[in-house]
BAMI-209355 format. One line per field, with one value per residue (C-alpha): residue number from 1; x, y, z. Coordinates in Angstrom, 2 decimals. Layout:
! BAMI-209355
k = NUM,...
X = X,...
Y = Y,...
Z = Z,...
***
This chain:
! BAMI-209355
k = 1,2,3,4,5,6,7,8,9,10,11,12,13,14,15,16,17,18,19,20,21,22,23,24,25,26,27,28,29,30,31,32,33,34,35,36,37,38,39,40,41,42,43,44,45,46,47,48,49,50,51,52,53,54,55,56,57,58,59,60,61,62,63,64,65,66,67,68,69,70,71,72,73,74,75,76,77,78,79,80,81,82,83,84,85,86,87,88,89,90,91,92,93,94,95,96,97,98,99,100,101,102,103,104,105,106,107,108,109,110,111,112,113,114,115,116,117,118,119,120,121,122,123,124,125,126,127,128,129,130,131,132,133,134,135,136,137,138,139,140,141,142,143,144,145,146,147,148,149,150,151,152,153,154,155,156,157,158,159,160,161,162,163,164,165,166,167,168,169,170,171,172,173,174,175,176,177,178,179,180,181,182,183,184,185,186,187,188,189,190,191,192,193,194,195,196,197,198,199,200,201,202,203,204,205,206,207,208,209,210,211,212,213,214,215,216,217,218,219,220,221,222,223,224,225,226,227,228,229,230,231,232,233,234,235,236,237,238,239,240,241,242,243,244,245,246,247,248,249,250,251,252,253,254,255,256,257,258,259,260,261,262,263,264,265,266,267,268,269,270,271,272,273,274,275,276,277,278,279,280,281,282,283,284,285,286,287,288,289,290,291,292,293,294,295,296,297,298,299,300,301,302,303,304,305,306,307,308,309,310,311,312,313,314,315,316,317,318,319,320,321,322,323,324,325,326,327,328,329,330,331,332,333,334,335,336,337,338,339,340,341,342,343,344,345,346,347,348,349,350,351,352,353,354,355,356,357,358,359,360,361,362,363,364,365,366,367,368,369,370,371,372,373,374,375,376,377,378,379,380,381,382,383,384,385,386,387,388,389,390,391,392,393,394,395,396,397,398,399,400,401,402,403,404,405,406,407,408,409,410,411,412,413,414,415,416,417,418,419,420,421,422,423,424,425,426,427,428,429,430,431,432,433,434,435,436,437,438,439,440,441,442,443,444,445,446,447,448,449,450,451,452,453,454,455,456,457,458,459,460,461,462,463,464,465,466,467,468,469,470,471,472,473,474,475,476,477,478,479,480,481,482,483,484,485,486,487,488,489,490,491,492,493,494,495,496,497,498,499,500,501,502,503,504,505,506,507,508,509,510,511,512,513,514,515,516,517,518,519,520,521,522,523,524,525,526,527,528,529,530,531,532,533,534,535,536,537,538,539,540,541,542,543,544,545,546,547,548,549,550,551,552,553,554,555,556,557,558,559,560,561,562,563,564,565,566,567,568,569,570,571,572,573,574,575,576,577,578,579,580,581,582,583,584,585,586,587,588,589,590,591,592,593,594,595,596,597,598,599,600,601,602,603,604,605,606,607,608,609,610,611,612,613,614,615,616,617,618,619,620,621,622,623,624,625,626,627,628,629,630,631,632,633,634,635,636,637,638,639,640,641,642,643,644,645,646,647,648,649,650,651,652,653,654,655,656,657,658,659,660,661,662,663,664,665,666,667,668,669,670,671,672,673,674,675,676,677,678,679,680,681,682,683,684,685,686,687,688,689,690,691,692,693,694,695,696,697,698,699,700,701,702,703,704,705,706,707,708,709,710,711,712,713,714,715,716,717,718,719,720,721,722,723,724,725,726,727,728,729,730,731,732,733,734,735,736,737,738,739,740,741,742,743,744,745,746,747,748,749,750,751,752,753,754,755,756,757,758,759,760,761,762,763,764,765,766,767,768,769,770,771,772,773,774,775,776,777,778,779,780,781,782,783,784,785,786,787,788,789
X = 25.84,25.04,25.76,27.22,28.34,28.39,28.42,28.22,26.82,27.48,24.75,26.47,23.63,24.63,23.61,23.97,25.74,22.62,20.48,23.06,23.50,19.74,19.29,22.10,20.75,17.30,18.66,20.92,18.15,15.89,18.58,19.32,15.71,15.68,18.85,17.48,20.29,18.20,19.30,22.95,22.95,20.79,23.32,26.26,24.52,23.70,27.29,29.33,30.00,29.84,33.52,32.27,31.01,34.62,35.83,38.77,36.45,34.22,37.23,38.48,35.22,34.67,38.23,37.84,34.58,35.98,39.07,38.43,41.59,43.61,42.88,43.76,40.61,40.16,42.92,40.80,39.96,36.21,35.53,37.30,35.07,31.97,33.96,35.73,32.43,30.84,33.83,34.19,30.53,29.11,29.97,31.50,28.82,29.79,31.68,28.78,28.65,32.41,31.89,28.87,30.91,33.73,31.44,29.85,32.99,35.02,32.34,32.37,36.15,36.37,33.48,35.95,38.29,39.26,41.41,43.46,42.67,46.18,48.77,51.24,53.95,51.77,50.54,47.13,45.84,42.23,42.94,45.24,42.49,40.09,42.38,41.23,43.75,43.11,42.82,39.80,37.65,36.33,34.49,32.69,31.87,30.12,28.18,26.85,26.13,24.07,21.99,20.50,20.52,20.71,23.08,20.07,18.80,22.22,22.39,18.90,19.79,22.99,21.12,18.86,21.87,23.60,20.61,20.76,24.48,24.15,21.55,23.53,26.79,25.21,23.71,26.99,28.82,26.43,26.75,30.56,30.41,28.50,30.90,34.22,35.53,39.00,38.61,39.31,38.56,35.57,33.70,35.96,35.72,31.92,32.25,34.54,31.93,29.33,31.56,31.99,28.20,27.60,30.28,28.76,25.35,26.85,29.03,26.16,23.79,26.44,27.34,23.68,22.61,25.71,25.12,21.46,22.30,25.16,23.20,19.92,18.13,16.53,17.89,14.86,15.22,12.30,10.08,9.06,5.71,7.39,9.79,6.91,5.19,8.45,8.96,5.38,6.00,9.22,7.41,4.80,7.48,9.36,6.20,5.68,9.26,9.04,5.69,7.55,9.78,8.54,9.30,10.14,13.21,14.50,17.03,14.48,12.10,14.83,15.66,12.00,11.79,14.83,13.34,10.03,11.71,13.79,10.66,9.02,12.19,11.99,9.09,11.46,12.51,15.90,19.02,22.29,21.56,23.26,21.93,23.70,22.84,24.64,26.39,23.82,21.00,19.52,21.18,20.84,17.08,16.53,18.44,16.70,13.25,14.19,15.48,12.39,10.08,11.99,12.26,8.51,7.69,10.07,10.09,13.74,15.53,17.82,18.58,22.36,23.96,27.72,29.78,33.49,34.29,33.17,32.31,29.71,28.45,27.96,26.21,23.86,23.25,21.62,19.36,18.37,17.66,15.51,13.48,13.13,12.98,13.81,17.03,16.04,16.19,18.95,22.58,25.34,28.50,31.96,35.17,34.63,31.11,30.86,28.07,27.81,29.30,27.02,24.05,25.08,21.89,22.24,25.96,25.30,22.66,24.92,27.79,25.48,24.13,27.65,28.60,25.73,24.42,20.83,19.46,16.98,18.84,22.65,24.85,28.51,31.77,33.27,36.10,33.67,31.64,34.67,35.87,32.55,33.14,36.82,38.41,39.58,38.21,35.37,33.26,33.34,32.58,29.66,28.04,28.39,25.13,23.17,23.85,21.41,17.94,18.95,18.93,22.56,23.29,26.95,27.49,30.28,30.92,33.95,35.75,35.93,39.66,41.12,42.84,39.51,37.47,37.45,36.82,34.13,32.40,32.37,30.72,28.17,27.14,27.01,24.92,22.56,22.07,22.18,21.32,18.49,20.10,19.80,22.77,22.51,25.81,25.48,27.77,27.92,30.78,29.95,33.05,33.02,32.63,31.21,34.49,36.81,38.20,35.41,32.62,29.62,26.42,24.25,20.53,19.04,17.63,20.51,19.98,17.49,17.37,17.30,17.65,20.27,22.21,19.23,19.46,23.20,22.51,19.67,21.77,24.70,25.79,29.48,31.75,34.93,37.91,41.06,43.74,46.60,49.81,53.00,55.40,52.82,52.43,54.96,53.57,54.03,52.39,49.46,48.93,49.01,46.28,44.21,44.67,43.44,40.07,39.65,36.30,34.55,34.88,37.45,38.14,41.56,41.93,45.33,46.56,49.02,49.16,52.52,51.00,48.24,50.84,52.92,49.91,48.54,51.85,52.23,48.65,49.15,52.03,49.99,46.32,44.81,43.31,39.71,39.97,39.77,42.36,41.59,43.35,41.97,44.06,44.17,46.81,43.66,41.73,38.20,36.51,38.66,37.88,34.14,34.25,36.29,33.93,30.89,32.53,33.44,29.82,28.76,31.54,30.54,27.23,28.84,32.64,35.32,36.92,39.79,39.98,42.93,42.24,43.25,40.60,38.94,36.46,35.38,32.83,30.17,30.62,27.55,29.27,29.21,31.93,31.66,34.94,36.99,40.60,41.47,44.98,45.23,43.44,41.16,37.97,35.95,37.63,37.20,33.45,33.43,35.34,32.87,30.10,31.47,30.95,27.66,26.00,22.55,22.69,23.35,24.68,24.22,27.48,30.28,33.84,35.98,39.58,41.72,45.39,48.67,50.73,54.37,55.49,53.10,54.88,52.60,55.32,54.60,50.83,50.64,46.87,46.70,49.57,47.83,44.55,46.33,47.96,44.65,42.95,45.73,45.52,41.75,42.06,44.76,42.77,39.21,37.34,34.15,32.79,35.26,32.41,30.28,29.24,31.46,34.57,33.97,33.66,36.86,38.62,37.66,38.64,42.08,42.40,41.08,43.26,46.38,45.17,43.71,46.73,46.10,42.39,42.98,44.49,48.16,50.50,54.27,55.92,52.54,49.83,46.95,44.12,41.63,43.69,43.95,40.16,39.50,41.53,44.66,46.79,50.15,49.69,48.09,51.26,53.26,50.99,51.64,55.36,55.25,52.99,53.60,49.87,47.00,45.01,41.96,39.27,37.27,37.82,41.55,41.41,43.80,40.94,42.90,45.93,43.81,41.83,45.04,46.43,43.18,43.12,41.50,43.81,47.25,47.86,51.50,53.79,50.94,51.07,48.13,48.72,46.22,45.75,44.82,41.90,39.08,37.41,40.24,42.34,40.19,40.45,44.19,44.60,42.40,44.49,47.70,46.23,44.57,46.29,44.17,44.37,40.55,40.29,42.87,40.91,37.66,39.36,41.09,37.70,36.46,39.68,39.34,37.73,40.75,43.39,45.49,47.04,50.35,52.81,56.13,57.84,56.08,58.70,56.52,56.50,60.29,60.37,57.87,60.07,63.08,61.14,60.15,56.50,55.05,54.27,53.61,53.55,51.27,51.24,54.93,54.83,51.82,49.98,51.54,50.10,50.85,51.77,49.52,52.09,52.28,48.60,47.48,44.56,46.08,46.43,49.77,52.60,56.31,56.33,56.64,56.03,58.48,56.80,57.48,58.82
Y = 96.17,99.85,101.92,99.01,99.97,97.77,100.56,104.35,105.81,109.15,110.84,109.66,107.23,104.14,100.57,98.48,95.13,93.29,94.85,94.00,90.41,89.84,91.23,89.09,86.00,86.53,87.08,84.02,81.82,82.76,82.01,78.64,77.46,75.51,73.71,72.73,74.70,77.49,76.93,76.56,79.88,81.63,80.76,81.83,85.14,85.84,85.30,86.46,90.01,89.66,90.66,94.18,94.29,94.78,98.17,97.91,97.73,100.52,102.82,101.79,102.48,105.84,106.91,105.71,107.62,110.81,110.74,108.63,107.05,107.56,104.11,100.83,99.10,95.81,96.63,95.17,91.51,91.18,87.89,85.42,85.90,84.23,81.25,80.83,81.09,78.29,76.03,76.73,76.87,73.72,70.13,67.59,64.92,63.09,63.54,65.43,68.03,68.59,69.06,71.35,73.58,73.72,74.53,77.44,78.74,78.58,80.60,83.21,83.64,83.74,86.06,88.80,86.49,82.83,81.10,77.92,75.10,73.81,76.00,74.67,74.50,72.38,75.07,74.76,78.13,77.34,76.94,79.94,82.03,81.10,82.28,85.38,87.79,89.28,92.80,91.71,91.79,88.29,87.94,91.25,90.25,87.08,88.98,91.39,88.57,86.62,89.71,89.72,85.95,83.66,80.76,78.43,79.75,79.34,75.76,75.04,76.45,74.44,71.19,71.94,72.88,69.66,67.67,69.54,68.91,65.25,64.72,66.66,64.85,61.43,62.43,63.81,60.67,58.54,60.95,60.75,57.01,57.56,60.23,58.41,56.24,55.52,55.57,59.29,60.76,62.91,63.06,65.75,67.69,67.77,68.83,71.65,72.65,72.72,75.05,77.39,77.45,78.29,80.97,82.40,82.82,84.41,86.78,87.84,88.41,90.44,92.59,93.08,94.35,96.53,98.10,98.72,100.52,102.52,103.48,103.90,101.78,98.36,96.25,94.35,90.77,89.14,86.93,83.45,84.80,87.59,85.11,82.84,85.74,86.64,83.14,83.17,86.57,85.29,82.21,84.40,86.67,83.67,82.48,85.96,86.03,82.61,83.35,85.36,82.42,80.32,76.76,78.10,76.00,72.53,73.86,76.02,73.05,70.97,73.78,74.02,70.25,70.29,73.17,71.34,68.17,70.16,71.94,68.60,67.41,70.35,68.63,65.84,68.07,68.74,66.93,67.12,66.93,67.02,69.21,67.80,69.89,70.22,73.53,75.90,73.89,76.76,75.81,79.26,79.59,75.90,76.12,79.38,77.90,74.85,77.02,79.26,76.24,74.45,77.63,78.13,74.51,74.10,77.63,78.40,81.48,82.05,81.22,81.40,81.24,80.51,80.99,80.21,83.27,86.89,86.54,83.89,85.72,89.03,87.40,85.38,88.27,90.04,87.01,87.04,90.77,90.34,87.56,88.71,92.50,93.11,94.95,95.34,91.61,90.48,90.89,90.57,90.15,90.00,91.95,93.98,95.12,98.91,101.01,104.70,106.47,109.46,107.29,106.99,105.25,102.51,102.20,101.77,99.13,97.26,97.23,95.96,93.16,92.18,92.04,89.84,88.07,88.45,89.12,86.47,86.04,86.15,85.87,85.42,83.94,80.61,82.47,84.39,81.25,79.16,82.02,81.92,78.22,78.29,81.74,82.95,86.46,87.44,88.87,85.48,83.49,85.81,84.98,81.22,80.55,82.24,79.13,77.14,76.38,77.61,76.46,76.70,76.50,75.71,76.56,74.90,72.57,71.08,74.35,73.74,73.83,70.36,71.33,72.20,69.16,67.13,70.21,71.37,67.97,67.76,71.18,70.37,67.22,69.13,71.96,69.56,66.93,69.15,72.64,71.71,73.23,71.85,71.84,71.75,70.87,72.25,71.28,69.42,67.29,66.09,65.41,62.26,64.00,60.77,58.79,61.17,60.61,62.71,61.95,64.05,62.25,62.66,62.02,58.71,60.18,62.57,63.57,66.40,65.43,61.61,60.97,63.66,61.46,61.56,65.34,65.31,63.20,65.47,68.55,67.24,70.27,69.49,66.73,66.28,65.23,63.91,65.75,64.88,64.00,62.32,64.88,67.68,70.73,73.54,77.07,77.13,73.70,74.66,77.86,75.74,73.60,76.70,78.31,75.08,75.66,79.29,78.93,79.72,81.63,79.96,80.05,78.81,78.12,77.45,77.14,80.04,83.75,83.26,80.61,83.06,85.66,83.20,82.02,85.56,86.87,83.99,84.33,88.02,87.14,84.60,85.61,88.03,91.35,90.19,88.29,89.98,88.41,88.97,87.78,87.47,86.98,88.12,90.69,92.67,94.27,92.98,96.02,95.59,91.86,92.48,95.15,92.87,89.92,92.12,93.45,89.89,88.77,91.51,90.67,87.01,87.95,89.51,89.27,86.61,86.17,84.25,84.56,83.21,83.01,81.41,79.37,82.55,82.31,78.75,79.37,82.02,83.55,83.17,83.10,80.81,79.95,77.52,75.85,75.49,74.34,73.37,72.74,69.54,69.90,68.07,66.61,68.98,72.00,70.40,70.20,73.90,74.76,72.73,74.83,77.85,76.03,75.99,76.99,77.61,74.91,77.44,74.56,70.80,70.05,72.36,71.08,70.91,69.76,68.59,69.25,68.91,72.08,71.36,75.02,75.65,75.35,74.22,72.70,75.22,74.67,71.41,70.91,71.58,69.16,66.47,67.12,66.80,63.53,62.15,62.98,61.28,58.13,57.93,58.46,55.79,53.20,53.73,54.42,56.36,59.88,61.93,63.79,60.74,60.11,57.02,58.89,61.76,59.31,57.52,60.87,61.90,58.48,59.01,62.69,62.42,59.34,61.41,64.30,62.54,63.41,67.12,67.18,67.88,71.32,70.55,73.24,73.33,72.41,71.94,69.29,69.71,72.09,69.21,67.67,70.99,71.27,67.69,65.52,67.73,64.70,66.31,69.28,67.03,64.98,68.17,69.00,65.61,66.04,69.48,68.66,64.94,64.14,63.83,66.89,66.90,68.44,67.10,70.10,70.23,72.14,74.89,77.06,80.31,78.87,77.04,80.22,82.16,79.66,79.26,81.13,79.97,81.98,82.61,86.36,86.30,87.19,88.92,92.57,94.64,96.84,99.65,100.14,103.41,101.80,104.22,105.76,104.60,107.57,110.01,107.91,107.45,111.23,111.42,108.67,110.60,113.62,111.72,112.45,110.43,106.62,106.45,108.41,106.17,103.05,104.45,105.19,101.80,100.13,101.85,100.88,97.15,96.58,98.25,96.29,93.37,91.01,89.42,87.22,88.66,86.00,87.05,87.87,90.61,92.37,92.35,93.81,96.52,97.50,97.64,99.93,102.20,101.56,102.52,106.09,105.33,102.56,102.28,100.27,99.38,98.35,96.03,98.18,99.78,102.41,101.75,104.47,104.96,103.79,100.28,99.34,98.17,96.30,93.05,94.49,94.86,95.24,95.97,96.98,100.77,102.16,104.89,108.18,109.99,113.50
Z = 108.35,108.80,105.71,103.78,100.27,97.21,94.61,94.35,91.13,89.45,91.53,94.73,95.39,97.37,96.70,99.84,99.84,100.97,98.19,95.54,96.79,96.89,93.38,92.02,93.79,92.28,88.77,89.08,90.48,87.56,84.96,86.59,86.89,83.62,84.70,88.12,89.74,91.29,94.88,93.90,92.06,94.66,97.34,95.14,94.42,98.06,99.20,96.20,97.48,101.27,101.36,100.69,104.28,105.37,106.61,104.20,101.21,102.51,102.91,99.46,97.59,99.31,98.45,94.87,94.52,96.00,93.80,90.67,89.29,92.43,93.86,92.22,90.97,92.79,95.27,98.11,97.82,98.35,96.53,98.84,101.87,100.41,99.13,102.44,104.34,102.29,102.91,106.62,107.66,106.15,107.07,104.67,104.91,101.69,98.43,96.91,99.69,99.28,95.55,96.01,98.32,95.79,92.86,94.72,96.38,93.13,91.32,94.09,94.25,90.43,89.62,88.69,86.79,86.48,89.07,88.65,91.06,90.48,88.78,86.17,88.84,91.13,93.56,95.20,94.00,94.91,98.65,98.59,96.97,99.79,102.55,104.38,105.89,109.34,107.97,105.93,109.11,108.47,111.81,111.25,107.67,108.86,111.53,108.91,106.48,108.99,109.75,106.27,105.68,108.68,109.07,109.16,105.81,104.27,105.52,104.16,100.76,100.81,101.46,98.51,96.40,97.40,96.17,92.85,92.41,93.40,90.70,88.09,88.91,88.57,85.24,83.90,85.00,82.92,80.02,80.10,79.52,76.29,75.06,75.35,72.51,73.89,77.69,77.70,81.12,80.13,83.44,84.99,81.70,82.09,85.73,84.62,82.02,84.79,86.81,83.85,83.41,87.10,86.98,83.79,85.40,88.51,86.47,84.25,87.18,89.03,86.00,85.12,88.54,88.85,85.42,86.16,89.39,87.92,84.80,86.73,84.13,83.85,81.01,79.82,78.66,76.89,79.01,77.90,76.71,74.75,73.18,72.25,70.49,68.74,67.29,66.00,64.38,62.78,61.51,59.81,58.34,56.99,55.24,53.79,52.56,50.94,49.27,46.61,45.69,42.80,41.91,38.48,37.83,38.52,41.06,42.89,43.12,44.72,47.18,48.16,48.68,50.97,52.97,53.39,54.65,57.16,58.38,59.22,60.97,63.37,65.12,66.26,69.18,70.76,69.68,67.78,64.08,60.70,57.91,54.87,51.83,48.48,47.87,46.41,47.97,49.99,53.27,54.89,54.43,55.23,58.53,59.48,58.82,60.89,63.75,63.86,63.84,66.61,68.70,68.41,69.24,72.20,73.70,73.02,74.37,71.39,67.80,67.37,63.94,63.79,60.62,60.14,58.03,57.93,54.24,55.08,58.14,56.35,53.41,55.58,57.98,55.04,54.53,58.21,58.00,54.87,56.48,60.09,59.56,63.23,64.07,67.72,68.46,66.12,67.19,64.61,66.68,65.19,65.52,62.33,63.22,63.20,64.70,63.87,66.86,66.27,67.20,70.85,71.99,69.37,70.10,73.84,73.16,70.75,73.24,75.99,73.80,72.75,76.40,77.61,74.46,75.69,72.20,70.96,67.66,67.51,64.43,65.22,63.98,64.93,66.67,68.90,69.59,70.59,72.79,74.65,75.29,76.22,76.50,79.90,79.41,81.72,78.89,77.13,80.28,81.02,77.64,77.97,79.83,77.02,74.95,77.08,75.67,72.22,68.61,67.49,63.77,63.03,59.36,57.37,60.28,58.53,59.28,63.05,63.86,64.33,67.58,69.23,68.16,71.39,73.53,71.11,70.95,74.74,75.05,72.34,74.22,77.52,76.08,74.35,77.03,80.11,78.84,76.43,73.36,69.84,67.49,63.70,62.00,58.45,55.59,52.29,53.68,57.20,59.36,61.49,64.85,66.28,65.94,67.84,71.34,72.80,70.38,69.45,70.51,67.48,67.90,66.84,63.61,63.12,59.51,59.08,55.39,55.71,51.98,51.38,48.91,46.55,46.50,45.90,42.81,41.70,42.37,40.35,38.33,37.92,36.81,38.86,36.78,38.39,36.41,38.76,36.90,38.04,39.48,39.35,37.09,36.92,36.74,32.95,32.55,34.77,32.78,29.60,31.17,32.01,28.58,26.99,28.74,27.65,25.92,29.22,32.50,34.75,38.47,39.59,43.32,44.88,48.46,48.84,48.01,46.30,44.02,43.05,42.05,40.01,38.00,37.65,36.31,33.86,32.60,31.96,29.63,27.69,27.57,25.08,26.15,25.67,29.00,32.39,34.71,38.39,41.51,45.03,48.17,51.76,50.69,49.84,52.68,53.31,51.72,48.60,48.37,48.65,45.95,43.68,44.16,43.45,40.29,39.33,39.62,37.20,34.73,34.62,32.97,29.91,30.00,29.68,33.09,34.66,38.46,40.46,44.18,47.43,49.23,50.52,47.62,48.44,51.17,51.53,48.08,45.88,42.50,39.48,36.93,34.04,34.96,38.14,38.46,42.04,43.32,45.36,48.69,51.11,49.67,51.88,50.22,46.80,47.44,48.35,45.18,43.13,44.65,42.71,39.39,37.45,40.74,39.30,36.59,33.86,31.71,31.84,33.69,34.73,34.79,37.96,37.56,40.49,39.74,41.65,41.40,42.23,42.36,45.25,48.61,51.45,53.65,56.43,56.17,58.09,58.00,54.26,53.64,55.68,53.85,50.48,51.52,52.81,49.50,47.53,49.66,49.19,45.42,45.19,47.18,45.98,42.80,42.24,42.45,44.50,46.21,47.00,50.60,50.69,49.51,51.93,54.82,53.81,53.52,57.06,58.43,56.92,57.80,61.36,61.87,61.19,63.37,66.43,68.61,67.99,68.77,72.47,71.68,72.18,73.53,73.40,76.73,78.45,78.63,76.15,77.05,77.15,79.95,81.83,81.65,82.74,85.11,84.85,85.67,84.85,87.19,89.83,89.72,90.25,93.20,94.80,94.30,95.91,98.88,99.31,99.22,96.77,95.76,98.10,95.85,92.91,90.63,89.87,86.58,85.56,84.31,84.23,82.48,79.89,79.24,78.73,76.21,74.27,70.98,67.77,65.53,67.02,67.07,67.96,65.07,63.21,62.18,60.97,57.94,57.36,53.63,51.86,50.03,49.12,52.21,54.47,53.42,55.40,58.56,58.08,58.15,61.26,62.85,62.23,64.04,66.92,70.24,72.66,72.82,72.99,69.71,68.06,69.06,67.61,64.31,64.24,64.71,61.55,59.73,60.42,57.02,55.42,57.34,56.10,58.66,57.75,59.62,60.76,58.67,55.45,52.80,51.34,54.71,54.72,51.20,52.16,55.10,52.77,50.43,53.39,52.50,55.87,56.87,60.52,63.14,66.15,69.38,69.31,65.67,65.99,63.42,60.36,58.01,54.33,51.84,48.82,46.28,47.72,47.42,43.98,42.42,43.73,47.25,49.05,46.56,46.76,43.07,43.09,39.61,38.61,37.84,34.56,35.01
***
């Protein structure tokens, strides 16, 4: 054990293996206390890096320190020794002791990256990962280990850990019975979730202690008392903020009533709840007030706000900032977030908080949140345990991708029932998460606003008219329909960018100059869309406006038109579209027309096609208000019924991810065929493979196009001159707001290539830089105007 080395910092100071292991064990034990897993995590922390006692590792780290970059990082396996030691030292007294050993040893061997228990070709990767080669000096490693923690102490901690895991396993088994609606094997899924949680705590504790030693700093996390004081401060600031709001209109009175009811519901304690509020009903402030109150009453560690789209997140982040007035304790984390690189201290802090999610308040996207739950990347796994003992607001819950629903529901139940977190599912159109294969276990009094239907009736500001015709409207006929309504501002929402262009072009032929005709699509970069929407809001006060948009305008855009025409879609999207009409009750009733547009091709948009069909079936079978609670429920019964086979996250030529993360029966069958015997361990998941396949938005076949919109031009010039990859990445980060992502199969992309519209390509053509002439007020364009000479 003499002169053991875990890390060497820039001042050539050495942190010993025993010091590092003890620090990690103490951090991990503290994080696991609420979960009654302190002994399990203490033992994992104490043994996670004992492989660094080997001479091989010592020689490696000294060489790497003396000549940085000359030695392959991680070229000496140091994470197998602890896992092997747990398995070999301790007896298998019963099934729980076998499972306890596996939980701890898997976390140890995977603390630098996920491992499959069984690989897709049936290999026992877990056992293979535990094997120790002779050159790893295993006997010497154990001698050094038992000098700083005795075998007897390890055995004592293991017995205590075994008791913890026995209790947890029995609880999760009972929980799994409640969660299954179709005999789905949910118990192993919950055990896999437990493993991810244990691994997350170990990873975070390891990274934290390592960073503190290397940076020679202590990264402070708020204590329970400090958090308690913070929630009280936020509560007072919320009251101050709301004191300026008057019940000076019918709508504002209703919003205040909803907020007051939600505030009282927060005293019901932890659970999984629905916050069903009409569009424009003050959902953001209501959910924030609820979260602050519950956090204060139940001593929560975090308030986490999750939004499906950046437009919603950015808008609501401003609300949070106005109310809380506390940049130090609020983390806004999404891929487009930019911190001024000149402010190095703030940049370092932001990067640290993004890495560990230790901030008391976190605002993030659905993509980031789902990655924390299911991605195979170490940075995502590390964050996962921060979801415990939190209030988690899921805004626009109907936007959760269908393919993730069973996995998502299972994690929500696990985090609520075992990790003491409260979930608030916010939307005007609540999906039926409690009828899926792995159902969400809503609390007994699930509705935060019990009489929400009364408020939908009181909030009624629009009249939905079914204007669907046999055979559907052609572009010319739909424009006729729109022109017939031209005594007011009109928003037209369709399902494809091509449909927007067709209607826009036809309207420009037919409508007089006193109307502003504006189009919005994702062919415009984010900065351009925001500017256009802000200009649109100003125009609506004084000008005549027709806006044609894809569904990007439906959620998170606080805007109000007198009339909305919506191309056939799901009832949930129709409700969102209706929320952009007469939003603040400017008139008695706004008009929303549902039309079927035959020139719009959605054949490649499977979910939209299924949503359209489900809406048509509901309209054909039932009568009544399209947006009534009854119609919404019938819609989801129909829509979920057609999609249930996809809710396990299906993958081509592989079993679904839900199966890989639960009983993994397909790959277990391959194992038995390969080895001629049953797999001997309880955890059989293909964690690494599932993590690799998990992606919310498929990135393959997508190309980023940097547009020359406004300030982007300066950075484009800097990008052209940047020689270092690190400089290019910094500039690309700033250019994210000016980038348009298109599929390789997009016809416009092909036309732009034919017109030689790109001045440069980066990263093997994954990013293209667009010439000035091909970016117009409608965004990307292959129409190059001829110049007059």
